[in-house]
PLY file of the C-alpha trace (Angstrom):
ply
format ascii 1.0
element vertex 58
property float x
property float y
property float z
element edge 57
property int vertex1
property int vertex2
end_header
-20.89 -10.84 -34.98
-19.97 -12.01 -38.48
-22.18 -14.61 -40.13
-19.38 -17.12 -40.74
-18.48 -17.48 -37.06
-21.19 -20.07 -36.26
-19.22 -23.11 -37.55
-16.19 -21.91 -35.55
-18.35 -21.75 -32.41
-19.72 -25.26 -33.03
-16.20 -26.70 -33.51
-14.99 -24.96 -30.36
-17.91 -26.41 -28.36
-17.04 -29.93 -29.54
-13.38 -29.43 -28.58
-14.33 -28.10 -25.14
-16.50 -31.16 -24.50
-13.48 -33.36 -25.24
-10.69 -31.41 -23.53
-12.42 -29.19 -20.94
-11.64 -25.89 -22.64
-10.87 -24.57 -26.11
-10.18 -21.31 -27.93
-10.35 -20.23 -31.56
-9.63 -17.04 -33.51
-11.79 -15.79 -36.38
-10.86 -12.51 -38.11
-10.17 -10.59 -34.90
-12.81 -12.38 -32.84
-11.77 -14.83 -30.13
-14.07 -17.71 -29.19
-13.44 -19.15 -25.72
-15.31 -22.26 -24.56
-15.15 -23.82 -21.09
-17.08 -26.71 -19.58
-19.28 -26.08 -16.56
-19.78 -28.04 -13.36
-22.54 -30.16 -14.92
-21.60 -32.71 -17.55
-22.44 -31.44 -21.02
-22.70 -27.75 -20.07
-20.41 -25.50 -22.12
-20.03 -21.75 -21.67
-18.97 -19.84 -24.79
-17.58 -16.31 -24.77
-17.11 -14.37 -28.02
-14.64 -11.51 -27.67
-13.79 -8.72 -30.11
-10.44 -7.51 -28.84
-11.12 -7.02 -25.13
-14.84 -6.34 -25.60
-17.31 -9.13 -24.84
-19.63 -9.50 -27.84
-21.68 -12.52 -26.73
-21.96 -15.09 -23.96
-23.79 -18.36 -24.57
-24.56 -21.50 -22.58
-24.98 -24.87 -24.29
0 1
1 2
2 3
3 4
4 5
5 6
6 7
7 8
8 9
9 10
10 11
11 12
12 13
13 14
14 15
15 16
16 17
17 18
18 19
19 20
20 21
21 22
22 23
23 24
24 25
25 26
26 27
27 28
28 29
29 30
30 31
31 32
32 33
33 34
34 35
35 36
36 37
37 38
38 39
39 40
40 41
41 42
42 43
43 44
44 45
45 46
46 47
47 48
48 49
49 50
50 51
51 52
52 53
53 54
54 55
55 56
56 57
């Protein structure tokens, strides 16, 4: 993953906590964030095209 994608991930997490889900694009990468069943849990998926690059839980 590119080094500059971390701020994009952090902004997407904050949006998902407010709205339930959020997406962002960063130079061909797609960041998808969704809230989980527990309050405060956010799942983040980083896609490069159709390939899953990373999956994180916050």
